[in-house]
N, C-alpha and C positions, 0 to 999 in steps of 0.2 A: 623665573625673574629674569627681565632682560640685563644685557650687558650694562646700560645705563644705571639700572637700580642696583646692581652690585658694585658700581663705584661710588654709590654714595657713603657719605661718612655720617653715621648716626650717632648722637651723643645725648647726655643730659646736659643742660645748660642752666645755670643759676640765674644767670644776667642776661635776658635777651635784649639785645639794643632795640628801642621802640621804634626806629625809624626801617630798621630790617624787617621786623615784623609787620609794621603797615605796608611796607612794600611786599611781602610774601601773600598779606590778605589781599592785597588789589591784583596781583599776579594770578591768585587762585579762585577768584570770583566771589569770595567770601566777605569782601568788603562792602558789598551790597547790603549786607545783614550786621555790619558793625561800624561804629562812629569812627572812621578812620580819619574825619576831620575834627576829631578833638584830642589833640595829643596829650593833653593831661589825662586823659580815661585811657588812651592807649598805653603810656607810660605806666600807669598805675597797674591795668592789665599784665603786662609785661613784670613788672616788679612784683607784683603780690599772688603769682602763680606759684605754688610749691613742686610743680612737676612739669617741667618742660622739656620735651624731645624734640631734637631738630633733625634735620636730612640735610647734608650740605653736599655739593659738588664738589670734586677732586680740588678746586680753585677756592673753596671756603664759602662760596655763595650759597645763601639760604633757599633752598629747593621747599622745603616743607616744616610743617612745626605741628606738634600736638602739646596744647595747653591746657593744664589740668589741675585741680583743686582736690586734694585727699587727704586723708589720714592715716593712708598706708596700712590699713587694718580693716576697715568695714565699708567704706565708699570711696568711689572716685568719679568726680565729675569732669568729663572732658568736655571743656569749654569750647575749644578752637581745635577743629584740624583742618589744616590749609595746605594745600600742594600746588605748587604752581603749575596752572593749566598745561603748559609746555611739556609737563613731567607727569601728567596724571595717567593712569592707565598702565602703570609700570610695576604697582606693587609697593609704592612708598606710603601710601596712607594706611596701606593694612599693615606694614611692618611698624609704622609710628605708632598704630593701635596695639599691636603684640607687645612692643617694649613699653608702652604706657601700662598694660595688664600684669606685666612683668615686674615693673618697677613699684605698682601699687601693693602687690603680694596677692597670694592666692585665696585672702580671706575677703578682698574687697570686691564689691560688685563695681562695674564700669557703667556708668549711666551717662547720656546725651541727649541734646535737645539737636533734633536734626532739622537743617534746610529742608524745604519741600522737595527740592532738585535733587536731593541726596538720599531720599528714602530708600529707593531701590539698590543704591551701594552698600547701606547699612545690613539690608537683609540679605544681599550676595555674599557677602563676608561673613556672615553666621550670627549676627546680633538679632535677638527677639525683641519686637515691637511690644512694648507694654502699655497697659492701658489703665495702670493705678495711679497715675502722676497728676500733680496738682500745681500751680505756680502763680505766683502774685507777678505780675507784670513790672517791668521798668518803669518808674514815674518821668523819667526823662530819657 
C-alpha cells in the first residue's frame, strides 16, 4: 500500500453529504453511469443506503466511497464504489470493499453490478463473475 493510501482515514458514515457524494462520483468517472444532475435522486441515494464507507484524506476531503444496501446477515449489494481518479491504483477501492465485507458480516454475500470498464478490476481483486443474475432495468 502506498504512503498516500496509508494516510487515508476510513470510516463508516451514516449521513453522507449529497454534494460531496456527487463530487466524488464526478471525480471518479462514475458520474457517467449515475444521475448526478438529479439532486433529489442523489440525496435519496445518499440518505437511504444503510452501509456507507468512506475514505478521506488527512484534511477531511472525500476521496472514495462504497455505498451499499445490506441486511448484515445474508446479502450486501455494493451499489457504488467510487474513488477519485487521482487516487486510483493505490488500494483505496480494495480497502473500501474489504471494510464493506467486514461490516456486512461473514454470512453475507457481496454482490455488485460492474461498469464495463471495471470488469477486469473486480476479477483482479478476486471477485467471481456470476452468471445467475437477473434484473429489471430502471424505468427512468
